[in-house]
C-alpha positions in Angstrom: -78.4 55.7 -54.1 -78.1 52.8 -56.5 -78.2 49.4 -54.9 -76.1 46.7 -56.4 -75.4 43.0 -55.5 -72.6 40.8 -56.6 -72.6 37.0 -56.1 -69.0 37.0 -54.7 -68.5 40.4 -53.2 -71.8 41.0 -51.6 -73.6 44.4 -51.6 -72.6 47.9 -52.7 -74.3 51.3 -52.9 -73.1 53.1 -56.0 -73.0 56.9 -55.6 -73.9 57.8 -59.2 -75.1 56.3 -62.5 -71.5 56.2 -64.0 -70.3 54.1 -61.1 -73.2 51.7 -61.4 -72.7 51.2 -65.1 -69.0 50.5 -64.5 -69.9 48.0 -61.8 -72.4 46.3 -64.0 -69.5 45.6 -66.5 -67.8 43.8 -63.6 -70.7 41.5 -62.7 -72.7 43.7 -60.3 -76.5 43.6 -60.6 -78.6 46.7 -59.9 -81.6 45.8 -57.6 -84.3 47.5 -55.7 -83.8 48.7 -52.1 -86.1 45.9 -50.8 -84.0 43.3 -52.6 -80.8 44.9 -51.4 -81.8 44.8 -47.7 -83.5 41.3 -47.9 -81.9 38.7 -45.7 -81.1 35.5 -47.4 -81.4 32.1 -45.6 -78.0 30.8 -44.8 -77.6 27.0 -44.2 -76.7 25.9 -40.7 -73.0 25.6 -40.1 -71.8 22.0 -40.2 -69.4 21.3 -37.4 -66.5 19.3 -38.8 -64.1 17.2 -36.7 -60.4 17.9 -37.2 -58.7 15.7 -39.7 -57.0 12.7 -38.1 -53.4 12.2 -39.0 -52.8 8.6 -39.7 -49.6 7.1 -38.3 -47.4 5.3 -40.8 -44.1 3.5 -40.3 -42.4 6.3 -42.3 -43.9 9.0 -40.0 -42.9 7.0 -36.9 -39.3 6.6 -38.2 -39.0 10.3 -39.0 -40.2 11.2 -35.6 -37.7 9.0 -34.0 -34.9 10.3 -36.2 -36.0 13.9 -35.5 -35.7 13.3 -31.8 -32.2 11.8 -32.2 -31.2 14.7 -34.5 -32.5 17.2 -31.8 -30.6 15.5 -29.0 -27.3 15.4 -31.0 -27.5 18.8 -32.8 -29.5 20.8 -30.3 -32.2 21.8 -32.7 -35.1 20.3 -34.6 -34.6 19.3 -38.2 -36.3 21.5 -40.8 -39.9 20.2 -41.4 -39.1 19.5 -45.1 -35.9 17.6 -44.4 -36.1 14.0 -45.7 -35.4 10.9 -43.6 -32.2 10.3 -45.6 -31.0 13.9 -45.0 -31.7 13.5 -41.2 -29.7 10.2 -41.2 -26.8 11.8 -43.0 -26.7 14.8 -40.7 -26.8 12.5 -37.6 -24.0 10.2 -39.1 -21.9 13.2 -40.2 -22.0 14.8 -36.8 -21.1 11.7 -34.9 -17.7 11.1 -36.6 
């Protein structure tokens, strides 16, 4: 077996010399068996808090309009629908 390591893809055991030469052209490095099986120190995982969504007047207005849209039309507005589009749909339906 020919032991190879790649900085992105990890470890691979090439079955023959032709395969190892082809892999080396793609960034694989041939190493010894000891280097192949050596454990590397991984940094401790950093626990991140979930991102907080800041409330803005625009977000609050959209939420209120979305609730009105849902009560009048029976479904939620599409998540990419603008405030103006929601207002137009609400006004167009109420006539």
